[in-house]
N, C-alpha and C positions, 0 to 999 in steps of 0.2 A: 143583331146577334141572335143565336138560337134561342127562341122564347122558352120560358118555363112552361110545363104543362100543369093543369090543375092537379092538386094533390090527390093521389089515389087513382089517377087516370093517365099516368105517364106512359111513355112509348113502350116500355118493357112489358106492359100488361098483356098485350095481345100476341106477343112474339116469344115469350119466355120458353115455350115448349118446342120451338123450331129453330134448329141451328141456322138454316138458311134465312128464315124470317128475321131472327134477331140480328144476324150479320147485315142483312139488307137494310133494316131500320137503323142500325148503328152507323153504317157506312153513309146513309142519307143525311145524317146529322153533320157530316164533315163537308162544309161549304166554304171554299176560299172567299174571304171577304165577309162572310157571315158565320164566324167560327162557333163550334161547339165549345162552350165553357164547361169544362169537366172538373168538378170538385172531387177530391180524393179522400176516401174514408179509410178508417183503420180497424173498425169493428162493426158489429151488427147495429149498435145504437147509432153511431155516427152515419152509417149508410142509410138506415131507416129514416133518420131525421132529414137527411138530404133528399131522399126520395119523397118524403112527405112535404118538403118545402117546394117540390115541383120540378126539380132538375130531371130532365129526361134520360140522363145517363150519369153514372158515377164511375170512378176508377178506385182501385185500392192503391195505397202508398206502401211500398216495401219497407221504408223506414218505420212508418207507423205500426205496421203489423209486426215487424221484428221487435221493435223497441217495446211494444205492449206486452210481448212475451219474454222480455229479458234477453233478447238475442241481438247481435250486431247486424247491421244492414249490409248488404252487398257481399256476404260471405257464403251465400247458398245454404243457409242453415234453417230457413223458415218455410221449407216446402210443405211439411205436414200442416203447419198452422195456416198457410195460405189456402190450401185445398179445403181444410175444415171450414175456414171463413167463407169461401165461395159456396160451399154446400148450404150454408145458412142464408147467404145473400140471395141464392137462387129463388127464394120464395117471395122476394120483394118485387113490387110492380114497377121495376126500373131496369134499364139495360146496364150491365156491369162489364167492365173490362179490368183484367187482373194484371198487376205488376208481378212478373215472375223472375225479376232480376235477369240473370243470364241463362235461366232455365234450371237453377238449383242443382247443377252438376249433371254428370252423365253425358253420353253422346247424343247424336240426333234421334235415335230410336227412343231413348228415355225422355228426352224433351218433348217429342211428339206424343208420347203416351201421357205425359203431364198435361199437354194441351187438350188431349181428348177427354181426360178426366175432368178438367175444368169446364169444357163445353158440355159434358154430360150433366154437370152441376148447374148449368144455366148461363155460363159466361158467354157474352157476345164477342169478346176479344181478349187479347193479351198484349202486354208490352214485353219485348224481348230485347235485351241490351247487349252491346259488345264490349262494355267496360269491365275490367277485372279488378280485383281487390288491390293488386299491386300497381294500379294506375296505368296499366298498359291496355291495349286493345286486342281483342281476339282477332287473329288474322282473318281477312276478308273471306277467303275460301271456306274457312271453318264456319263463320257465321252464316254465309250463304247456304251451307249444307244444313244448318239447323233450321233456318227459315223454310227451306224447301221441304224438309222432313215434316215439319208441322203442317204446312199447306197440303202436302200429299195425304197426311193422316186425317186432318180436319179441314177440308177445303173451305168450309163456310165460316170458319173462325177468323175474325178480323185481327190480322197480325200487324201490330204497330212496331216497326223495327226501329229501335233506338240506337243511335251512335253517340258515344261519349267523347268525340273528338274535341268539342268545345268545353264540355263539363270537366274533363280531366286535363285539358290543355295538351291533348296528345295528338292533335292534327289541325292543319289549317283548313281554309275553305275548300281547297282543291281536294284534300283528303275526305272532307265531309261529303262533297258531291260524288266522289268516286264510291264511297261506301253506301250512301243512300241509293244511288242508281243501281248498284249491284244487288242491294237488298230488294229493291222493287223488281228487278229482273228475275229474282229468285222466287217472287210471289207475294212479297209484303204488300199489304193494302194501304199502309200509311207509313210515314217516317217521322221520328221524333228526335229533335236535336236540342236537348237541354243545354242551357248556357249560351244559346244563340240569341243575340240581343241587338246588334247593330242593324239599322234599317237596310243598308246595302247588302249585308250578308243574308238577311232574311229574304229579301227580294231575289237574291241569286238562287237560293235553294227552292223558293216557290216556283220560279221560272225554269229552273234547271233540272227538276226532278218531277217525273210524271206520277205523282201521288200526293195526297193531302199532307201538308206539313203541320206537325204538332210542335208547339213551343211552350216551354215552361214559363209561367208568369214570375218574372224576377222583379226586384225593386226597380221602380222607374218605368216599367212597362205597364201599359193599360190595354184593356180589351179593344177599345176603339182604335188605338194606334196599331195594334197587331192586325186587326180586321182590315185596316186601310192598306196594310202590306200584303194582304192576300193569304194570311194564315188561316188554316181550316180547323184547328183545334187548339185550345189553350188549357193546359193542366195546371192545377195548383200544387201538385206534387205533395211534399210533406208539410206545406205551409199551414193547413188547417190543423193538423195534429200538433205542430209546434205552437201555433197560436193558442190552442186549447190548453196546452201544458203551461204556457206563459201566463194565461189568464188565471188558471187555477192557483198558481204560485202567488200572483198579485192579490187574489182574494183572500188566500190564507194569511198573507202578511197584513192585509188591511184589517182583518178580524183580530189578529194577534196584537195589533196596535190599539185595539179597543174601539175601532170605528164600526159603524153599523154594517150589517151584511148588505151587499148590493142588491138592487131591485132589477127586474127585467130579465131574470134567468128563467129558463123553462121550468114550469112547476113539476113537482114530483110525479103527479098522476100522468102528465104528458110524457115524461121520459119513461115511466114504467110501461106505458102503452106501446112504446116502440118495440118491445120484445115480442109483441103480437103482430108486428108488421103493419 
């Protein structure tokens, strides 16, 4: 699996000022059979902590970013918060890819401008999805137009084209292959199929689409198993954010019961230092 880099010397350090360099470095981390394990952050502290831990690249989670600001996920409401976060993450020594849901509304020109704004802030890539809030999928032709507009506007930005055929139960394997192939033909650099879990279906997408496959780590899946199937990127999605919330609730309940505070948590000074990158 893609190894961690030493803290403070991750892959983003040398390439953060170059669109092409960042995209090339990020693309190189997508190796079928030796996948990039991509943890997803929701704020500056979580991103800085993951960068310090040695991960060569991180993603953002749309659920985490939206929920942290009191907004629902998948409704196109967190554009400003997402852009503001990327502007702060751009100073970290790590490659960053941003979850932009379906582009936060607007047509191809508006989504392309958003992509350019994120690239200017230092993003190496974006996730662009075809799932809608009503659990339907954007027509293929419309999604292809969005992807092409982004690649025309910012050709060096890594576009990870997500299809929600499996996540929303809105399409079978044939539909998944149709969409991912169309997205790659439009210029997508990688494809993301959250909800894809069966070995045979994963193999079918790996062999049937000429682009790196990104899979969401679901219960029962492991990095070793997905690597053996030829997956090139494994995302944690909102898992880390939800785990952090769950652990915080558990600790609060433990203390309320009169039990000692847990040990092994990051010390105050260490967390405070994350704000300085």
